C-alpha positions as CSV (number, residue, x, y, z in Angstrom):
1,M,-181.5,-94.1,125.7
2,E,-181.1,-96.8,128.3
3,Q,-178.7,-99.7,127.2
4,S,-181.6,-102.1,128.0
5,A,-184.0,-100.4,125.8
6,R,-185.4,-101.9,122.4
7,L,-186.1,-100.6,119.3
8,G,-187.9,-102.5,116.6
9,D,-186.7,-106.1,116.6
10,Y,-183.5,-105.0,118.3
11,E,-182.2,-105.0,121.7
12,L,-179.6,-102.0,122.4
13,L,-176.7,-103.2,124.1
14,G,-174.9,-100.0,124.2
15,C,-173.8,-96.8,122.6
16,L,-170.7,-96.8,120.1
17,G,-170.5,-93.0,119.6
18,R,-172.6,-89.8,119.2
19,G,-172.5,-87.1,116.6
20,G,-174.4,-83.8,115.4
21,M,-177.3,-85.8,114.0
22,G,-177.7,-88.8,116.4
23,A,-176.2,-91.8,117.9
24,V,-175.1,-95.3,116.7
25,Y,-175.7,-98.2,118.8
26,R,-174.6,-101.8,119.3
27,A,-177.6,-103.8,118.7
28,R,-178.7,-107.6,118.7
29,H,-181.7,-108.6,116.8
30,L,-184.2,-110.4,118.9
31,E,-184.8,-113.6,116.9
32,L,-181.9,-113.9,114.8
33,G,-179.3,-113.0,117.5
34,V,-176.9,-111.1,115.2
35,E,-175.3,-108.0,116.2
36,R,-175.6,-105.0,114.0
37,A,-175.2,-101.2,114.3
38,L,-178.3,-99.0,114.6
39,K,-178.2,-95.2,113.9
40,V,-180.8,-93.0,115.6
41,L,-181.7,-89.6,115.1
42,A,-183.3,-88.6,118.3
43,R,-184.9,-85.3,117.4
44,G,-184.0,-82.7,114.6
45,S,-185.4,-80.3,112.2
46,A,-187.1,-81.4,108.7
47,T,-183.8,-81.0,106.9
48,Q,-181.9,-83.1,109.5
49,V,-184.5,-86.0,109.3
50,E,-184.4,-85.4,105.4
51,R,-180.5,-85.8,105.4
52,F,-180.9,-88.9,107.9
53,R,-183.5,-90.3,105.6
54,R,-181.3,-89.7,102.5
55,E,-178.2,-91.6,103.9
56,A,-180.2,-94.6,104.8
57,L,-181.4,-94.6,101.2
58,S,-178.3,-94.0,99.8
59,L,-176.5,-96.7,101.8
60,A,-179.4,-99.4,100.9
61,R,-178.9,-98.7,97.0
62,V,-174.9,-99.4,97.2
63,Q,-173.7,-103.4,97.9
64,H,-170.0,-103.4,98.0
65,P,-167.4,-104.8,100.5
66,N,-166.0,-101.1,101.0
67,V,-169.3,-99.6,101.9
68,V,-171.5,-100.2,105.1
69,R,-174.6,-102.0,104.1
70,V,-178.0,-101.0,105.3
71,H,-180.5,-103.7,105.9
72,E,-183.6,-101.8,107.3
73,C,-185.1,-98.3,108.4
74,G,-188.1,-97.3,110.6
75,V,-189.4,-95.1,113.0
76,G,-189.5,-95.7,116.5
77,E,-190.6,-94.1,120.0
78,C,-187.2,-92.4,120.1
79,G,-187.1,-90.9,116.4
80,F,-185.9,-92.3,113.2
81,Y,-183.4,-95.2,112.8
82,F,-181.9,-97.3,110.4
83,V,-180.0,-100.8,111.0
84,M,-176.6,-101.3,109.3
85,D,-173.6,-103.5,109.4
86,L,-171.8,-103.6,112.8
87,V,-168.1,-102.7,111.5
88,E,-165.5,-103.8,114.1
89,G,-161.9,-102.1,113.9
90,E,-160.4,-98.5,114.1
91,T,-160.6,-95.2,111.9
92,L,-158.0,-94.5,109.5
93,E,-157.6,-91.4,111.6
94,R,-156.4,-93.5,114.6
95,V,-154.3,-95.7,111.9
96,V,-152.3,-92.5,110.7
97,E,-151.9,-91.0,114.2
98,R,-149.3,-94.2,114.6
99,G,-147.2,-93.0,111.3
100,P,-147.5,-94.0,108.0
101,L,-148.3,-97.3,106.4
102,P,-145.8,-99.4,104.2
103,L,-146.3,-98.1,100.5
104,D,-147.8,-101.1,99.0
105,R,-150.1,-101.4,102.0
106,A,-150.9,-97.5,101.9
107,L,-151.9,-98.1,98.1
108,E,-153.9,-101.4,98.7
109,V,-156.1,-99.2,101.5
110,A,-156.4,-96.1,99.2
111,E,-157.2,-98.5,96.0
112,D,-160.1,-100.4,98.1
113,L,-161.4,-97.2,99.5
114,A,-161.7,-95.4,96.2
115,R,-163.3,-98.6,94.6
116,G,-166.1,-98.6,97.3
117,V,-166.6,-94.6,96.7
118,G,-166.5,-95.6,93.0
119,A,-169.5,-97.9,93.6
120,L,-171.2,-94.7,95.0
121,H,-170.3,-92.7,92.0
122,E,-171.6,-95.5,89.7
123,R,-175.0,-94.9,91.5
124,G,-174.8,-91.0,91.1
125,I,-173.9,-90.7,94.6
126,V,-171.7,-88.0,95.9
127,H,-170.3,-88.3,99.6
128,R,-169.2,-84.9,100.1
129,D,-167.4,-85.5,103.5
130,L,-164.7,-88.2,103.2
131,K,-162.2,-88.3,105.8
132,P,-160.1,-90.6,107.8
133,A,-162.6,-90.5,110.5
134,N,-165.3,-91.5,108.5
135,V,-163.4,-94.6,107.3
136,V,-163.2,-97.8,109.4
137,L,-160.3,-100.6,108.9
138,R,-161.8,-103.7,109.7
139,V,-159.8,-106.4,111.7
140,D,-159.1,-108.3,108.4
141,G,-157.6,-105.0,107.0
142,T,-160.8,-104.1,104.4
143,P,-161.6,-100.3,104.6
144,V,-165.1,-99.4,104.9
145,V,-167.0,-96.2,104.4
146,L,-169.4,-95.2,107.1
147,D,-171.0,-92.0,107.3
148,L,-173.0,-90.7,104.2
149,G,-174.7,-88.2,106.2
150,L,-173.9,-85.7,103.7
151,A,-174.1,-87.8,100.7
152,V,-176.2,-86.6,97.6
153,A,-177.9,-88.2,95.0
154,P,-179.6,-86.7,92.1
155,E,-183.0,-87.7,93.0
156,F,-182.5,-86.9,96.8
157,D,-181.2,-83.2,96.2
158,R,-183.8,-81.0,97.5
159,R,-182.0,-78.0,98.0
160,L,-181.5,-78.9,101.6
161,T,-179.1,-76.1,102.1
162,Q,-178.7,-72.5,101.3
163,T,-177.0,-71.7,98.2
164,G,-173.1,-71.1,99.1
165,A,-173.4,-73.1,102.4
166,L,-170.5,-75.2,103.2
167,L,-171.1,-79.0,103.9
168,G,-168.5,-81.0,104.8
169,T,-165.1,-81.1,106.9
170,P,-162.9,-78.0,105.8
171,W,-159.9,-79.8,105.9
172,Y,-160.8,-82.4,103.2
173,M,-162.8,-79.9,101.1
174,S,-161.9,-79.4,97.5
175,P,-161.2,-75.8,96.1
176,E,-164.5,-75.7,94.4
177,Q,-166.2,-76.6,98.0
178,T,-164.6,-74.0,99.8
179,R,-165.9,-71.4,97.0
180,G,-169.5,-72.7,98.0
181,Q,-169.9,-74.5,94.6
182,P,-171.7,-77.6,94.2
183,A,-169.7,-81.0,95.0
184,T,-169.2,-83.6,92.3
185,A,-167.6,-87.1,92.2
186,R,-164.3,-85.1,91.3
187,S,-164.6,-83.2,94.7
188,D,-164.7,-86.8,96.7
189,V,-161.5,-87.6,94.3
190,Y,-160.0,-84.6,96.0
191,A,-160.8,-85.8,99.5
192,L,-159.2,-89.3,98.4
193,G,-156.2,-87.7,97.4
194,L,-155.7,-86.1,100.8
195,I,-156.4,-89.4,102.5
196,L,-153.6,-91.0,100.2
197,F,-151.0,-88.5,101.4
198,E,-151.9,-89.1,105.0
199,L,-151.7,-93.0,104.7
200,T,-148.0,-92.8,102.6
201,T,-146.6,-89.7,104.7
202,G,-148.2,-90.3,108.4
203,R,-148.9,-86.6,108.6
204,S,-152.0,-84.1,107.5
205,V,-151.3,-82.3,104.2
206,S,-152.0,-78.7,105.6
207,V,-149.6,-76.2,105.4
208,G,-149.0,-73.5,107.7
209,G,-152.6,-73.6,109.0
210,G,-154.2,-73.2,105.8
211,L,-157.0,-75.4,104.3
212,P,-155.8,-77.6,101.9
213,G,-158.2,-76.5,99.4
214,L,-156.6,-72.9,99.5
215,V,-153.0,-73.5,99.5
216,D,-150.6,-75.5,97.1
217,L,-150.0,-79.2,98.2
218,P,-146.7,-80.6,98.6
219,A,-145.8,-83.8,96.9
220,P,-145.7,-86.7,99.3
221,S,-141.8,-87.2,98.1
222,S,-141.1,-84.1,99.5
223,V,-142.0,-85.3,102.9
224,D,-140.3,-88.8,102.5
225,G,-137.7,-89.3,100.1
226,K,-138.3,-92.9,99.8
227,L,-141.7,-92.7,98.4
228,P,-141.6,-92.9,94.3
229,R,-142.1,-89.9,92.2
230,A,-145.1,-91.8,90.2
231,L,-146.9,-91.3,93.4
232,D,-146.7,-87.8,93.4
233,R,-147.9,-87.7,89.8
234,V,-151.1,-89.8,90.8
235,F,-151.5,-87.4,93.8
236,A,-150.9,-84.1,91.8
237,Q,-154.0,-85.4,89.5
238,A,-156.3,-86.3,92.1
239,T,-155.8,-83.0,93.7
240,A,-155.7,-80.7,91.1
241,R,-157.0,-77.2,91.7
242,S,-159.5,-77.6,88.5
243,P,-161.9,-80.2,88.9
244,D,-161.3,-80.8,85.1
245,R,-157.9,-81.9,85.5
246,R,-158.9,-84.5,88.1
247,Y,-159.7,-88.2,87.6
248,S,-163.3,-88.4,86.5
249,D,-164.4,-90.4,89.6
250,A,-163.1,-92.7,92.2
251,G,-163.3,-95.7,90.0
252,A,-160.8,-94.0,87.9
253,F,-158.4,-93.1,90.7
254,A,-158.8,-96.5,92.0
255,E,-157.3,-97.9,88.4
256,A,-154.5,-95.4,88.8
257,L,-153.5,-96.8,92.2
258,A,-153.7,-100.2,91.0
259,A,-151.4,-99.4,88.1
260,L,-149.0,-97.6,90.7
261,R,-149.1,-100.7,93.0
262,A,-147.8,-102.8,90.0
263,D,-144.7,-100.6,89.2
264,P,-144.1,-97.8,91.6
265,G,-141.0,-97.0,90.0
266,P,-137.9,-95.3,91.7
267,S,-138.2,-93.0,94.7
268,G,-138.2,-89.2,94.7
269,R,-134.6,-89.3,96.4
270,F,-133.2,-91.6,94.0
271,V,-134.4,-89.5,91.1
272,R,-133.0,-86.4,92.8
273,R,-129.7,-88.1,93.5
274,A,-129.4,-89.3,89.8
275,R,-130.2,-85.6,88.6
276,R,-127.3,-84.1,91.0
277,A,-124.9,-86.9,89.7
278,A,-125.7,-86.1,86.0
279,W,-125.3,-82.4,86.6
280,A,-122.2,-82.9,88.5
281,A,-121.0,-85.2,85.7
282,G,-122.1,-82.7,82.9
283,M,-120.2,-79.5,84.6
284,G,-117.2,-81.8,84.8
285,V,-117.6,-82.8,81.0
286,A,-118.0,-79.1,80.2
287,G,-114.8,-78.2,81.9
288,L,-113.0,-80.8,80.4
289,V,-114.0,-79.9,76.9
290,L,-113.6,-76.2,77.7
291,W,-109.8,-77.1,78.7
292,A,-109.4,-79.0,75.7
293,S,-110.8,-76.1,73.3
294,L,-108.0,-74.1,75.0
295,G,-105.2,-76.4,73.8
296,G,-105.3,-79.0,76.9
297,G,-104.2,-82.0,74.5
298,F,-107.9,-84.1,73.7
299,G,-107.4,-82.9,70.1
300,G,-110.1,-83.5,67.7
301,T,-111.5,-86.4,70.0
302,S,-112.3,-84.2,72.7
303,R,-116.3,-84.2,72.1
304,T,-116.4,-87.9,71.5
305,A,-114.2,-89.1,74.8
306,G,-116.4,-86.0,76.9
307,A,-119.7,-87.6,75.7
308,S,-118.5,-91.0,76.6
309,A,-117.1,-90.1,80.1
310,L,-120.8,-88.2,80.9
311,R,-122.6,-91.7,79.8
312,S,-120.2,-93.8,81.8
313,S,-120.3,-91.3,84.9
314,V,-124.0,-91.3,84.9
315,E,-124.7,-95.0,84.3
316,G,-121.9,-95.9,86.4
317,T,-121.1,-98.6,84.2
318,G,-118.2,-97.4,81.9
319,P,-114.5,-96.8,82.3
320,T,-113.4,-93.8,84.5
321,Q,-111.3,-92.0,81.8
322,A,-112.3,-90.9,78.3
323,S,-110.7,-94.1,76.5
324,G,-113.6,-94.8,74.0
325,P,-115.8,-97.8,73.8
326,L,-114.5,-100.8,75.8
327,P,-113.1,-103.8,74.3
328,E,-115.8,-106.5,73.4
329,P,-114.5,-109.1,76.2
330,Q,-114.6,-106.3,79.0
331,R,-118.1,-105.1,77.8
332,H,-119.3,-108.8,78.1
333,A,-117.5,-109.1,81.5
334,R,-118.9,-105.7,82.9
335,A,-122.5,-107.0,81.8
336,R,-122.0,-110.3,83.8
337,R,-120.9,-108.3,87.0
338,E,-124.1,-106.1,86.7
339,L,-126.6,-109.2,86.3
340,R,-124.6,-111.1,89.3
341,R,-125.3,-108.0,91.1
342,L,-129.1,-107.6,90.5
343,R,-129.8,-111.3,91.3
344,R,-128.9,-110.5,94.9
345,L,-132.1,-108.1,94.9
346,P,-135.4,-109.1,96.0
347,P,-137.8,-110.7,93.4
348,S,-140.1,-107.5,92.7
349,E,-137.2,-105.3,92.5
350,R,-135.1,-107.6,90.6
351,F,-137.8,-108.1,88.1
352,R,-138.3,-104.5,87.4
353,A,-134.5,-103.8,87.4
354,L,-134.0,-106.5,84.9
355,G,-136.6,-104.9,82.6
356,R,-134.7,-101.7,82.8
357,W,-131.3,-103.3,82.3
358,I,-132.8,-105.1,79.2
359,E,-134.0,-102.1,77.5
360,G,-130.6,-100.2,78.1
361,H,-128.5,-103.2,76.7
362,P,-130.2,-104.3,73.3
363,E,-126.5,-105.0,71.5
364,L,-125.6,-107.6,74.1
365,E,-127.4,-110.7,72.6
366,E,-125.6,-113.4,75.0
367,E,-126.6,-111.7,78.3
368,L,-129.8,-110.5,76.9
369,A,-130.9,-114.3,77.0
370,L,-129.4,-114.5,80.5
371,A,-131.2,-111.5,81.7
372,R,-134.6,-112.6,80.3
373,A,-134.2,-115.8,82.0
374,L,-133.6,-114.2,85.1
375,R,-136.5,-111.9,84.6
376,H,-139.0,-114.7,83.8
377,N,-138.0,-116.6,86.8
378,A,-137.9,-113.3,88.9
379,R,-141.7,-113.2,88.0
380,L,-142.6,-116.5,89.6
381,E,-141.0,-115.7,92.8
382,F,-143.5,-112.9,94.1
383,P,-147.3,-112.6,94.1
384,L,-149.4,-110.4,91.8
385,R,-151.5,-109.4,94.7
386,R,-152.8,-110.3,98.0
387,L,-156.7,-111.1,98.3
388,L,-156.8,-111.5,102.1
389,E,-154.4,-110.7,105.0
390,P,-153.4,-113.0,107.7
391,G,-155.7,-114.0,110.4
392,F,-157.9,-116.5,109.2
393,S,-158.3,-120.1,108.9
394,R,-160.1,-122.8,106.7
395,G,-159.0,-120.9,103.5
396,R,-160.2,-122.4,100.3
397,V,-159.8,-121.1,96.7
398,C,-160.6,-121.8,93.2
399,F,-161.1,-120.0,89.9
400,L,-164.4,-119.4,88.3
401,G,-163.8,-119.3,84.8
402,K,-160.7,-117.6,83.6
403,D,-161.7,-114.0,84.8
404,W,-163.0,-115.0,88.3
405,A,-160.9,-115.8,91.4
406,V,-162.8,-116.9,94.6
407,W,-162.0,-117.5,98.2
408,S,-163.8,-118.4,101.4
409,A,-162.3,-118.0,104.9
410,Q,-163.2,-118.0,108.5
411,L,-161.9,-114.7,110.1
412,Q,-161.0,-114.3,113.4
413,R,-161.5,-111.1,114.6
414,P,-164.4,-110.7,114.2
415,Y,-165.6,-114.0,113.9
416,R,-167.1,-114.3,110.4
417,C,-166.9,-116.5,107.6
418,L,-166.7,-115.2,104.2
419,L,-167.0,-116.2,100.3
420,V,-166.0,-113.7,98.1
421,V,-165.8,-113.5,94.1
422,E,-163.1,-111.2,92.6
423,E,-161.8,-110.2,89.2
424,R,-158.5,-112.2,88.9
425,A,-157.1,-109.2,86.9
426,G,-158.0,-105.9,88.7
427,G,-159.2,-107.3,91.8
428,K,-162.7,-105.5,91.6
429,R,-165.3,-107.8,93.9
430,V,-168.0,-109.5,91.9
431,A,-170.1,-110.7,94.7
432,A,-169.2,-111.5,98.5
433,R,-171.4,-113.4,100.9
434,E,-171.3,-114.0,104.9
435,V,-172.1,-117.5,105.5
436,S,-173.4,-118.9,108.7
437,S,-170.6,-121.5,109.5
438,P,-167.0,-122.2,107.9
439,I,-166.9,-123.4,104.1
440,E,-165.5,-127.0,104.1
441,A,-165.7,-127.7,100.5
442,L,-165.6,-125.3,97.5
443,A,-165.8,-126.1,93.9
444,A,-166.3,-124.0,90.4
445,E,-168.3,-125.4,87.3
446,P,-165.5,-125.7,84.4
447,G,-166.3,-122.8,81.6
448,G,-169.6,-122.0,83.6
449,R,-170.7,-119.3,86.1
450,R,-171.8,-121.5,88.9
451,L,-170.1,-122.3,92.6
452,A,-170.7,-125.2,94.7
453,F,-170.0,-124.7,98.3
454,S,-170.7,-126.7,101.6
455,H,-170.7,-126.1,105.3
456,R,-172.5,-127.7,108.4
457,G,-175.5,-125.9,107.0
458,G,-175.8,-128.0,104.0
459,T,-174.5,-127.7,100.0
460,F,-175.6,-125.0,98.0
461,L,-175.5,-123.6,94.5
462,W,-174.7,-119.8,93.8
463,T,-174.5,-118.2,90.5
464,P,-172.8,-115.0,91.7
465,G,-172.4,-113.1,88.5
466,E,-176.3,-112.7,88.5
467,Q,-178.2,-109.9,89.9
468,G,-179.6,-110.5,93.0
469,A,-178.9,-114.1,93.1
470,E,-179.2,-116.1,96.3
471,P,-177.6,-119.4,97.0
472,V,-179.8,-122.5,96.7
473,L,-180.0,-125.3,98.9
474,L,-179.1,-128.5,97.1
475,S,-179.0,-131.0,99.9
476,S,-178.9,-131.2,103.6
477,W,-176.0,-133.0,103.7
478,A,-172.6,-131.4,104.6
479,M,-169.6,-132.1,102.3
480,A,-165.8,-132.5,102.9
481,C,-165.2,-132.3,99.1
482,L,-167.0,-131.4,95.9
483,A,-166.4,-131.4,92.2
484,F,-168.2,-130.4,88.8
485,S,-168.2,-132.7,86.0
486,P,-166.4,-131.0,82.7
487,D,-169.7,-130.4,81.2
488,G,-171.4,-129.0,84.7
489,R,-174.2,-131.4,84.5
490,L,-172.8,-133.5,87.5
491,L,-171.7,-132.6,91.0
492,A,-169.8,-135.1,93.2
493,G,-169.2,-134.8,96.6
494,G,-168.2,-136.7,99.8
495,G,-168.0,-136.4,103.6
496,E,-168.5,-138.2,106.8
497,H,-172.0,-139.8,105.7
498,R,-169.6,-142.6,104.3
499,F,-171.0,-142.3,100.7
500,L,-169.8,-140.8,97.4
501,I,-172.7,-138.6,96.3
502,V,-173.6,-137.5,92.8
503,F,-176.1,-134.9,91.6
504,D,-177.5,-134.5,88.5
505,L,-178.1,-130.8,88.0
506,E,-180.0,-130.8,84.8
507,A,-182.3,-133.9,85.6
508,G,-183.0,-133.1,89.2
509,G,-184.2,-135.8,91.5
510,E,-182.3,-138.0,94.3
511,P,-178.7,-138.1,94.0
512,R,-177.0,-141.3,93.1
513,R,-174.9,-143.0,96.2
514,F,-171.8,-145.1,95.6
515,G,-170.5,-147.0,98.4
516,P,-170.6,-147.4,101.3
517,Y,-167.0,-146.8,102.6
518,R,-165.7,-147.5,106.4
519,G,-165.4,-143.6,106.9
520,L,-164.8,-140.2,105.4
521,V,-164.9,-139.7,101.7
522,D,-162.7,-136.3,101.4
523,R,-161.3,-136.1,97.9
524,V,-162.9,-136.3,94.4
525,A,-162.0,-135.8,90.8
526,F,-163.7,-136.1,87.5
527,G,-162.2,-137.3,84.6
528,P,-162.3,-135.0,81.2
529,K,-165.2,-136.6,79.8
530,G,-167.2,-136.9,83.1
531,R,-167.6,-140.2,82.8
532,Y,-164.8,-141.4,85.4
533,L,-164.6,-140.2,89.0
534,A,-161.9,-140.9,91.3
535,C,-162.5,-140.7,95.1
536,V,-160.3,-141.2,98.2
537,G,-162.0,-142.6,101.3
538,E,-161.1,-144.7,104.3
539,G,-161.4,-148.4,103.4
540,A,-161.7,-147.6,99.5
541,S,-159.4,-150.7,98.8
542,G,-161.7,-153.4,100.6
543,Q,-159.3,-154.0,103.5
544,R,-161.1,-154.2,106.7
545,G,-159.4,-152.6,109.9
546,V,-157.3,-150.4,107.6
547,K,-157.2,-146.7,108.6
548,D,-155.2,-145.6,105.5
549,D,-156.8,-144.0,102.6
550,G,-157.4,-145.9,99.4
551,L,-158.6,-144.8,96.1
552,D,-161.3,-145.8,93.9
553,V,-161.8,-144.8,90.3
554,W,-165.5,-145.3,89.3
555,D,-167.4,-145.8,86.2
556,L,-170.6,-143.5,86.4
557,E,-172.1,-145.1,83.5
558,A,-171.9,-148.6,84.6
559,G,-172.0,-148.0,88.4
560,R,-169.0,-150.0,89.3
561,V,-165.4,-149.5,90.4
562,V,-162.9,-150.0,87.4
563,Y,-159.5,-149.4,89.1
564,R,-158.7,-149.7,93.0
565,I,-155.2,-148.5,94.1
566,E,-153.8,-150.1,97.4
567,A,-154.2,-148.0,100.8
568,F,-151.3,-145.7,101.4
569,S,-150.9,-143.3,104.3
570,S,-152.9,-140.2,103.6
571,V,-153.9,-138.3,100.0
572,N,-153.9,-134.5,100.1
573,A,-154.9,-134.1,96.6
574,L,-155.6,-135.7,93.0
575,A,-156.5,-134.8,89.4
576,F,-156.6,-136.2,86.1
577,S,-154.5,-135.3,83.1
578,P,-156.2,-133.5,80.5
579,R,-156.2,-136.5,78.2
580,G,-157.6,-138.7,81.0
581,D,-154.9,-141.1,80.8
582,R,-153.1,-140.4,83.8
583,L,-154.1,-139.8,87.6
584,V,-152.0,-138.0,89.8
585,V,-152.0,-138.3,93.6
586,G,-150.3,-136.0,96.1
587,G,-149.2,-137.6,99.4
588,G,-149.4,-136.4,102.9
589,D,-145.8,-137.6,103.2
590,G,-144.8,-135.4,100.2
591,R,-144.8,-138.2,97.4
592,L,-146.2,-137.4,94.0
593,L,-147.6,-140.6,92.4
594,V,-148.7,-140.9,88.6
595,Y,-150.7,-143.8,87.7
596,G,-151.7,-144.9,84.1
597,L,-155.2,-145.6,83.4
598,E,-155.0,-147.1,79.9
599,G,-154.8,-150.8,80.8
600,S,-156.9,-153.1,83.0
601,E,-154.9,-152.6,86.2
602,P,-153.5,-149.0,87.1
603,R,-149.9,-148.5,86.4
604,A,-147.5,-146.5,88.7
605,E,-145.5,-144.6,86.2
606,F,-143.5,-142.8,88.6
607,V,-143.4,-142.0,92.4
608,G,-141.8,-139.0,93.2
609,P,-138.5,-137.6,91.3
610,R,-136.2,-140.0,89.7
611,E,-132.8,-139.1,90.5
612,S,-130.1,-140.6,87.9
613,G,-132.4,-143.8,87.8
614,V,-131.5,-144.9,90.9
615,P,-134.7,-145.8,92.9
616,L,-135.1,-143.9,96.3
617,R,-136.1,-145.8,99.7
618,R,-138.9,-143.1,100.4
619,P,-139.2,-140.9,97.4
620,S,-140.5,-137.4,97.7
621,A,-141.4,-134.9,95.6
622,H,-141.7,-132.4,98.3
623,S,-139.5,-132.4,101.6
624,G,-143.0,-131.6,103.7
625,S,-146.5,-132.7,102.9
626,L,-147.8,-132.0,99.3
627,R,-151.0,-130.1,99.6
628,G,-152.3,-129.4,96.0
629,V,-151.9,-130.9,92.5
630,A,-153.2,-129.8,89.2
631,F,-152.3,-130.5,85.5
632,F,-151.3,-127.6,83.0
633,P,-153.1,-127.3,79.6
634,D,-150.2,-129.0,78.2
635,G,-150.0,-131.8,80.4
636,T,-147.4,-131.1,82.8
637,V,-147.9,-131.2,86.8
638,C,-148.0,-128.5,89.3
639,S,-147.3,-129.4,93.0
640,G,-147.3,-127.1,95.8
641,G,-146.7,-127.7,99.7
642,P,-144.7,-126.6,102.8
643,R,-141.2,-127.4,103.9
644,L,-140.6,-129.6,106.7
645,A,-139.8,-126.5,108.9
646,E,-143.1,-125.3,107.6
647,R,-141.8,-121.8,107.3
648,S,-141.3,-121.8,103.7
649,G,-143.2,-123.4,100.7
650,T,-142.3,-124.8,97.0
651,I,-144.1,-124.8,93.9
652,R,-142.8,-127.4,91.4
653,V,-143.5,-128.4,88.0
654,W,-143.3,-132.0,86.5
655,D,-143.4,-133.9,83.3
656,A,-146.1,-136.4,84.0
657,A,-144.3,-138.9,81.4
658,D,-141.3,-139.7,83.0
659,G,-141.1,-137.9,86.3
660,R,-138.3,-135.2,85.7
661,C,-138.9,-131.9,87.7
662,L,-138.9,-129.0,84.9
663,G,-138.5,-126.2,87.6
664,S,-139.1,-125.2,91.1
665,V,-139.8,-121.8,92.8
666,D,-139.3,-121.4,96.4
667,L,-141.6,-119.1,98.6
668,P,-140.9,-117.4,102.0
669,T,-144.2,-118.8,103.2
670,P,-145.6,-122.5,103.6
671,V,-148.4,-123.4,101.0
672,W,-151.5,-125.1,102.3
673,R,-153.8,-125.1,99.2
674,L,-153.4,-124.4,95.6
675,A,-155.8,-123.8,92.5
676,L,-154.5,-123.7,89.1
677,S,-156.5,-121.0,86.6
678,P,-158.1,-122.8,83.7
679,D,-155.5,-121.1,81.3
680,G,-152.6,-122.3,83.5
681,K,-151.3,-118.7,84.0
682,A,-152.3,-118.0,87.4
683,L,-152.2,-119.5,91.1
684,L,-154.3,-119.1,94.1
685,L,-152.5,-120.1,97.1
686,V,-153.4,-120.3,100.8
687,T,-150.3,-119.5,102.5
688,G,-149.0,-118.3,105.9
689,R,-149.0,-114.7,104.6
690,G,-152.8,-114.7,103.6
691,I,-154.6,-115.8,100.5
692,E,-152.3,-114.4,97.4
693,L,-152.7,-114.7,93.6
694,W,-149.4,-115.7,91.9
695,P,-148.2,-116.1,88.2
696,A,-148.0,-119.5,87.2
697,G,-145.2,-120.9,84.9
698,V,-142.1,-123.2,84.3
699,P,-138.9,-121.5,85.5
700,V,-136.6,-121.6,82.5
701,P,-133.0,-122.8,82.9
702,V,-130.4,-119.7,83.1
703,P,-127.7,-119.7,80.3
704,G,-124.3,-120.0,81.5
705,G,-125.7,-120.5,85.2
């Protein structure tokens, strides 16, 4: 087929690859101008045509970010074809050729892949030919299942092959497939287990040239001793020779991988060393006991002393001779030394190690308080998971209710603008959309299920939890900021049109406009009862010729400004307290300003931190710009931003009444945006390392330093 040929509404730009059933072309829609992939079956038997048709129908039934999406199918002069997303990246086969992935990344890829296959299984579709060559890793790191040429669903199973015929790639076939038995969801789980092995070890699981389905498989930790034994257990269950002993489907396998990512446990090499040490210690103690029984001088205390020596040698914490329990002061001193050593570990390792230490030392009350405080603080110093890898711009985040995390970003390679809704707990994608231009404003309905977002194409409302729900155009105005009222009835926004715009989502009709302002309106926030609305705009304080930002608080019922705050350099964030009696403002110069709103005039209660009651010349809550503020349910304030060098970041918690800093968490990456969950237990951060979900909380003082 010539590269300049056309097929349907598409112009073929070039061939991406050829296979046994046809070819895949890069194509461009003649009217929309979007590029997609077009798979063509040039010629074939009736069986091949049926398989080709079945692949298109199977893909069209599944809408999942880890499964390629089909848009349409048809018949042209060159044969049958269907149109799907153009997935640019490289196959897992090419990725694994360069060596194993880091453990956490390998588990993340395997989990995403399993969730995509799980979406097939939920619809009764069995892939039957999973292998690294059929999975493409997008530039943003998302794995996508491509080839469903052998996929089978109950309503499509027409006995297209003879009984006992082998369909699939032999190196990734399950034992039952190699015997000619029908493939099930558990057969796909077996192939996913083999892919997991390659991702973590960088080598094929085949042994001595035999097919994996016909031989005993090695454990991943036998190839790389640094891999955890928990990985061996997950791999062994996924690749059990009996289908009944495997995970029931890919969704169950994905949950096991998620649990493994949360707590990988010790490596196989560590466990083997511990066993050898325990064996050596046991043999030594056995010799001592034998010597004592022959009159070596231990007398009646030999058994107790031997057990003490064994426990001390295995734990590495006791005395070197069998002298009985340590005196109380020495036990506490040793425990303190151990805790000081654990404090030097990286946060995630420190958190797990302290958990094991606490379980093993229930009798040391004073040190237990110290260990629990250290463990609590360690948990705040590493993310729960990463939602998006680096390589994007214009990241926006919010929480939709307490269960869903929402993010949007402009991906660089390939250029795509995404809006994604994920489950906060497990990371399962609820919905995802590709939009025409970068999203500039994003807001979630408090306690509801609606999202508002805006880009240069206008402002939209979307209910992602509803089946087949499409975004509804609310206004052709593009907004730089958006906010819902607490009851979800009103939506406010501002932008370059110089007005504060308020939509009544229940009554409809024309929106109300407040202003005008001299320039951009780029921050809005509702009070807790929805009557008062704060906005930041150029010239808000009424000063002509002033380019600094100013802040107005509007009474929406009266239609007038009730508070005006003098202009200052720049405002990056603002939020009302849960009671509505305070307004916190985050400045671009790092200042944190809190204003009381109970009198006739706004009252500055504190500006930045107070240090021993001495006012600072330029009081600053953060050494760099302050990029986000939010109130916890108890009325304390959370703030975040990058440090001056912008190679690290800080999250701090403040007492809104007196300005005391209650705690601080240093991050190894700049913080550009933040959103606090409604329950105050999680943070969504846009950082230099990607979009991440972090635990939220107040670091506790460490007893005794």
